[in-house]
N, C-alpha and C positions, 0 to 999 in steps of 0.2 A: 844238245845236238840239234842243229838246224835241219830244215827240210833237205837241203843239198847233201849234207853228210849222211842222213838216213837213207836217202835215195841211192847214194854211192855205195853205202854198205850193203844195201839190198842187191844192187847189181853185182857187186863183188862176190857175194854169196852165191848168186846164180852162176857166175863165171867159174867159180871154184867147183861147183857141181858139174858143170859141163866139162871142165878140164879133167875131172876124175872119170867121167864117162868116156871122153876121148882116149884117155889112157887105157881104159878097159878095151876099147875098140882096137887100139894099137896092139895090145896083147893078143887079141883074137886074130888080127891080121898076121901076126908073126907065126901063129899056129896053123894058119890056113894052108891048103894045098898050093902048090906052085901056080896053078892056073888062076885061082881066086886071090892069091896073095897080092898080085900086082893091082888088081881092081880094088881090093880093100885098102892097100897102102895109098893109092891115089885118093880115095875118099878120106882117109885119115889126114893126108897132106892138105886137102882142101879144107877140112875142119880146122886144122892148125892155123891155116891162113885166116880163116874167119875169126878164130879165137884172137889172133894178133890184132885184127881190125877192131874187135870189140874192146880189147885192152887199151888200144890207142884212144878210142872214143871215151873210155873211162878216164884216162889220163887227161884228155882235153876237158872233160867235165870238171875234174878236180882243179884245173887251172882257171876255169871261168869265174869271173868276179861278179858279185852282186846278183842281180836278177838275170844276168846274161846266161847263167847256167840253164835257165828254163828254155832258152833258145836251142840248147844242145839236146834237150830231151827227145825231140823227134828223131834226130840222127842216132842217138844212143839207142832208143827203142827199136829203130829199124835194124841196127846192127845186132841187137840182142834177139829180135825175132828171127832174123836170118840165121844166126848161129843155132838158136834153139830148134828151129825146123830142120836144119841140116843134121844136127846131132840125133834128133828123133828118127829122121829118115835113114840115116846110116845105121842106127841101132836096129831098126826094123830089118834092114837088108842083111845085117850080120847075124841075125837070129836064125 
């Protein structure tokens, strides 16, 4: 396994963890009172959009050839940081 594959596997594992966390938040949103349900659902929708962006970046990383994948690392890391912070923030608010 080369560095690119190992890096992609690591990112995929993180993405899978966040997907599971977003699913938990989705379940909490469904159980919330009517007033907070809309707020929670909007946050979950925002997280799903960030998740899609991160998945797209991971796909782009997989398509990068040679050393070009290293150029994608900054964009990928930014997408992962953004999603990670958003998931943690939403989890804190839902608690």
